[in-house]
C-alpha angles and dihedrals in degrees: 000000000000117000112256114242113228123221089249092053091047091050091047092051093048091051090049092050090049092049092049092045091064090064101040096096094054091041092053090048091052091048092047092053092047095049092046090052093051090047090050093055093041100249090119129031119240108283092356089128120022132204089247091053091057096041091051091051092047092050092050092050092043091053091049094047092045090071091056095036107045093169117054113189094202118012095189096052089043092053091046090051090052090048092051090051092050095046093048089049091051092049090050091048092049093051092049091048092052091051090053097047115077112243120221119217093242093055116099103218113189116235131191103272123230117260094253090057094049090061090060096051116129126250092264090062099040088054087083083098109056110142121190086253129022113272103262099237091181088066093051097041109024095190094055111118098226113192118244117259088256089064089068099159093051091046092051090051090051091052090049089052088051091051092051091047092050091049090057097046124093117274093249095048092048092049092047092054094046094046092049102039105023102033088031095222116166116245096261090055092046088053092052092047090052093043089238134128111258096250090051092048088051090051091049091051093048092049091046090051092051092046092050090047091051093050093047091050090050088051089057101256115161123244129196118246112257118256114262 
């Protein structure tokens, strides 16, 4: 016999669904960017894992964990952490499956490209990172001389340089930057999403910022002179 749901439990579930619903749009955007990235570098086949697949898995796990975690300090960072876990599990599963399945010579099996090749990818590949708004590079690197909106062509080229740089960075560095400066999560929530202690998450962010800065400088981006 199925357990009868009390009015209190029903109310609690409705409140939970409503709270989660506020973050679904941003969650889907994050998942879409992550899946497109893994498809771009060959770790997932096109359409092998869909946004709906990940969202469904996240919702099932969130509902199960909700019973054991009645108070969630940050629903959005919690959902993103669950999404990261699910995507990483799917990537691992896909790689193991490819190792088990015999590969014929005529099959073109995608492999993770070397860093130097990633930088030459076309626009259709670099579009794996298309946030709702451009990543605010001036927030990440304060001394970056970002062109005014009127200088649209120059600004677009700068964003393209940023996409290429992000594509070449490690998975953890890229995620840290996007969670902090695109999803605008505070450092403690970034740390929880990455399953890292806060000091380590801070170190990863600082190293990612320096790495992004280095790549942008090498690409010829302009920087303001430091104040004297």
